[in-house]
N, C-alpha and C positions, 0 to 999 in steps of 0.2 A: 865118201865125199861129204863135206860139211857145208851146211847152208846157214849163214849168220845174218841176222837182220834185227832191227828194232821191233818189227812186226813179228811177234812170236807165232801167230796163227799162219801168216803168210809163209814164214820159214818152214813151219811144219808141213804145210801143204806141198811146197816144192820138194822138200826132203822125201816125203812119201812117194812122190812121182818118180824120183830118180834113185830111190833106194839109199838115201843118205841120212845124215843126222842133223837135226836142227839145234841151233844154239842162239839164244837171244843176246844180241850185242849192239851197243851203241858205239860205233867206231870212232865217233868224235871224242870219246873218253879213253885216254891211254890205258887206264887200269883195266878197262873191259877188253881192250885189244890184248893186253898182256895175259889176262885170264883165259881168253879164248885160245891163244897160242899155247899156253901151258897145258890146257885141257886136251887140245888135239895132240900135242907132243907126248903127253902122258899116256894117252890111249893108243896112239898109232906110231909114235916114235919118230915121225918125220913129217915135213910138209914139202911136197914136191912142187906144187904150184899154188900161188895165192892170187885170187882175182879180186883186186881192190876196186870195188864197183860202186860204193855209196856216193851219192851226189844229191844236192838240192839246188833249187833256183831262187834267186832273189832279184827283182827287177829294180830299175831306177839307176841313179848315179850316186854322187856323194851325198845326196839328200836322204838316201836309205839310212835307216837307223843304225847306230853303232852296234846294237845288239844283233841286227840282221847281218851286218858285215862280219861280226865276230863268229856268228854261227855258221855262215857259209864258208868262212876261212877254215873253221875247225873241221867241217865235214868234207869240203871239196879238196882241201890240201893237207891238213894235219893228220887226217885219218891215214893217208898214204905214208906220211912220215912215221907214224906210230907202227904201222904194219912193218915197214922196213926195219925199224929199230928192234922189233922183237922177232921177226922172221929171218932176217939176214944172217945172224950169227950161226944158226944151224945149217943154213945153206952154204955159207962160206966154209964151215968146218968140213962139209962133204964135197966142196968144190962143184956143187951143181944145185940148181933151183931155178924157178921161173916166177917172175913177178909180172902180172898183167894188170895194168891200170886203165880203168875206164875214165877217159878224160872227156873230149868233145872236140868237134870241129872248131868250137869257140876257143879252144886252147891255141889253135893255129891262126884263127881268123878274127877273133874277138866276137862281140855280140852287139848289135846295133841298139838294143833297148836295155840291156842288163849289164851294167859295169861290174857289180859284184860277181856275177857268174863268169863273165869274160876274164876278169882279173884272176880269180881263183883257178880257173881252168888252165890259164897260161902258166901260172905258178906250178900247178900240178905237172904239166907237161915238162917244164924245166927240171923239176925234181927227178922225174923218171929218166930224163936225158942224163942227168948227173949220175944216177945209179948205173946206167949202161956204160958211161965213161969210166967211172971208178971201179966197177966190178965185172965188166964185160970179159976181162981176161982171167977172171977167177971162177969161171964156170957159171956165173949168174946171167941168165937170159932175161931180157926186159922187152915188153911190148906195151904200146899205148894204143887203146882203141879210141878212135876220134870220129864218130859218126856225126851226121847232121841229124835230121829228125828221125826219131824212132817212136813207134806207136806205143807209148807208155802213159801212165797217169800223169807224169810231169809234163809231157807234151800237150796233153789235153788241157791241163790247168794253164799252161802258157797261152794256148789258143784262146781260152776264155778271158784271161787277163788282158791280153794285147789286142784282141779282137782282129786277128789276122791269120790267114792260113799260110803264112810265109814258110814255116817249117813242116806244116802238115802235108802240104803238097810235095809228093816225092818221099814221104816218110816210109821207112821200112818196118816190117814186122820184126819183133825180137828174135824170132826163129831164123829170119834171114841174116840178121846181124851175127847170130851165134854161128852160123855156117861159115861166115867170113872170118870170124875170130879163130875157129878151129883151123882153117887153112893158114891164117897168119901165124899162129903158133907153130904149126907144122913146119912152116918156112922160116920161122924165127925172125920175122919182120919186126922192126921197131914200131913203125907206124902202120896201124891196121885201119884202113879207110874203107868202110862199107859203101860210102858214096865216093867213087873214084874222082869225081869232079873236084873234090876238096884239094886234091894234090895240084890240080891246075890253078885253082884260086890262090893256093899257097905260093906256087911258083910266080904268079903275077905279082903278088905282094912283095916277094923278095926282089923281083926285077925292077919294080918302080913303086916305091913305097907311097910317094905323094900321089901318084895316079890312083893307087889302090884306095887310099883314104878318101879321095874325091868320089870314087865309085861307091864306097861304103856310106858316105854322106848322102849321096843321091838315092841309094837303096833305102836308107832310113826315112828320107823325105817322102819317097814314093809309098812306103808302107804306112806312114802316118796319114798321108792323104787318102789312101785306100781304105783305112779303117774308120774314116769319119762318115 
């Protein structure tokens, strides 16, 4: 098992825990993804499953800087594109392979405070949908992990930035999410939802978009009032 991360120490720590190999990689850079894939294929000959997990958060709307918009686009979307570009050919040759993308419930439901995050997660979800449509009959299995709050450093940073426990309440531990992921992969489900209520919210959105938007505006207003 390979653990790839920009944080070399963190990757090495995890790799030791699971008996894997750590590789430092910035997945927003295509040349580093290409080098990662080449190294793994050279050493092990094949990649059976690639968990494309990188993600960052940027708050605000159109006023967020162009640099921030570009960086979150590169990490939250283009990293998945680069992975598919370099991993898919080998999987298609073998007629088997698994791509797991960590997206977010925001990919389905948007985010009331962070347009860059919601937009890039929706784009990522759409990309994995396309992969499943285009290559599902060629042995390529695709899943999207779409949790709400997970107790990670990103969630803690968001809580400090926004001053609200909106996603902290009901947040899951990473180990709980991992268990749901394993089950989802075993059942080859496209949408893996550690928070089952997300499916209900998504259904309501599809049934009455205007009502859902009103509800999201109300949620945003209540969260802003509660953070003051």
